[in-house]
Structure formats: C-alpha cells, structure tokens
C-alpha beads as a LAMMPS data file, in Angstrom:
LAMMPS data file: protein, C-alpha beads

78 atoms
77 bonds

1 atom types
1 bond types

-500.0 500.0 xlo xhi
-500.0 500.0 ylo yhi
-500.0 500.0 zlo zhi

Masses

1 110.0

Atoms # bond

1 1 1 418.533 -254.955 136.011
2 1 1 422.265 -254.830 135.285
3 1 1 422.896 -251.430 136.202
4 1 1 419.785 -250.722 139.007
5 1 1 420.665 -249.096 142.109
6 1 1 419.612 -250.138 145.555
7 1 1 417.378 -247.340 146.072
8 1 1 416.166 -247.467 142.253
9 1 1 415.257 -251.209 143.368
10 1 1 413.345 -249.814 146.007
11 1 1 410.292 -247.648 144.231
12 1 1 408.479 -250.837 143.938
13 1 1 409.073 -251.503 148.500
14 1 1 405.431 -251.814 149.707
15 1 1 405.296 -250.807 153.328
16 1 1 403.196 -249.757 155.963
17 1 1 403.018 -246.075 156.994
18 1 1 401.507 -242.885 158.764
19 1 1 401.034 -240.912 156.547
20 1 1 399.736 -236.612 157.435
21 1 1 397.222 -235.911 154.947
22 1 1 395.127 -232.777 155.928
23 1 1 392.846 -233.783 153.145
24 1 1 393.043 -237.942 151.786
25 1 1 392.566 -236.662 148.359
26 1 1 395.838 -237.137 147.038
27 1 1 397.436 -240.048 146.415
28 1 1 401.433 -239.868 146.353
29 1 1 403.208 -237.597 149.636
30 1 1 406.176 -236.280 149.973
31 1 1 409.123 -238.123 151.953
32 1 1 407.977 -235.262 155.299
33 1 1 404.773 -236.432 155.418
34 1 1 405.361 -240.205 155.703
35 1 1 406.124 -241.600 158.917
36 1 1 407.384 -245.052 157.727
37 1 1 406.119 -247.777 160.484
38 1 1 407.634 -251.683 160.639
39 1 1 404.115 -253.694 160.490
40 1 1 400.814 -252.873 160.058
41 1 1 399.427 -252.633 163.316
42 1 1 401.640 -250.251 164.269
43 1 1 400.643 -247.904 161.422
44 1 1 397.867 -247.976 162.877
45 1 1 399.153 -247.169 166.676
46 1 1 400.857 -244.014 165.917
47 1 1 397.629 -242.592 163.395
48 1 1 395.964 -239.772 165.160
49 1 1 392.829 -238.252 162.769
50 1 1 392.800 -235.063 165.281
51 1 1 396.444 -234.311 163.791
52 1 1 396.249 -235.524 159.848
53 1 1 397.644 -238.905 160.513
54 1 1 395.912 -241.435 158.576
55 1 1 397.249 -245.172 158.771
56 1 1 398.240 -247.134 155.062
57 1 1 400.254 -248.584 152.990
58 1 1 402.263 -247.346 150.345
59 1 1 405.402 -247.503 147.764
60 1 1 408.359 -246.314 147.183
61 1 1 410.326 -244.083 148.169
62 1 1 410.172 -242.977 144.252
63 1 1 412.279 -239.218 142.848
64 1 1 409.935 -237.394 140.916
65 1 1 411.523 -235.332 138.170
66 1 1 411.587 -232.755 140.198
67 1 1 413.946 -234.636 142.221
68 1 1 411.507 -235.364 145.357
69 1 1 411.332 -238.529 146.841
70 1 1 407.688 -239.410 146.784
71 1 1 405.605 -242.460 147.840
72 1 1 402.389 -243.186 146.462
73 1 1 399.521 -244.693 148.103
74 1 1 398.627 -248.243 147.796
75 1 1 395.567 -247.961 150.366
76 1 1 394.690 -246.038 153.577
77 1 1 393.754 -248.801 156.258
78 1 1 391.027 -247.135 158.423

Bonds

1 1 1 2
2 1 2 3
3 1 3 4
4 1 4 5
5 1 5 6
6 1 6 7
7 1 7 8
8 1 8 9
9 1 9 10
10 1 10 11
11 1 11 12
12 1 12 13
13 1 13 14
14 1 14 15
15 1 15 16
16 1 16 17
17 1 17 18
18 1 18 19
19 1 19 20
20 1 20 21
21 1 21 22
22 1 22 23
23 1 23 24
24 1 24 25
25 1 25 26
26 1 26 27
27 1 27 28
28 1 28 29
29 1 29 30
30 1 30 31
31 1 31 32
32 1 32 33
33 1 33 34
34 1 34 35
35 1 35 36
36 1 36 37
37 1 37 38
38 1 38 39
39 1 39 40
40 1 40 41
41 1 41 42
42 1 42 43
43 1 43 44
44 1 44 45
45 1 45 46
46 1 46 47
47 1 47 48
48 1 48 49
49 1 49 50
50 1 50 51
51 1 51 52
52 1 52 53
53 1 53 54
54 1 54 55
55 1 55 56
56 1 56 57
57 1 57 58
58 1 58 59
59 1 59 60
60 1 60 61
61 1 61 62
62 1 62 63
63 1 63 64
64 1 64 65
65 1 65 66
66 1 66 67
67 1 67 68
68 1 68 69
69 1 69 70
70 1 70 71
71 1 71 72
72 1 72 73
73 1 73 74
74 1 74 75
75 1 75 76
76 1 76 77
77 1 77 78
C-alpha cells in the first residue's frame, strides 16, 4: 500500500459506538453523530433510546467527496 496515509487506512476499521439517530433508517452518519467506545459493553451501556442514542458497530471514519468524515453502519446492537 505504497503512499497510503494513516487516516486513509483507518477507513476499514470497525468500531463500537453510540450513534445519534432519531430515525434509524440511515446507513451513514457524520462524525458529530458517532461516539466511539472501547467495547461493545461500553456502547450498550451508553445507549439511551429516549435521546436517540443507539449502540452500533460502525466502520470509519472515511472522508466523503464533500470533505466530511463519515461512519458507515455495520449493524445495530440492540
């Protein structure tokens, strides 16, 4: 992977997170809606459905063509 920058290599990293998603029909989220956690248990513990915060497995961050950093939903954990 000659010339690959660290930030670009992080694109494929799967992470546990709490995602702010008032409606759970989206598959990608800007970084300000994603709160990365160290473990699945931590993500589940930080979830709060009443506030629209759901535990998930996400992939990212990835830079969009518009320059935004995005996370992609792999799976909801609940």
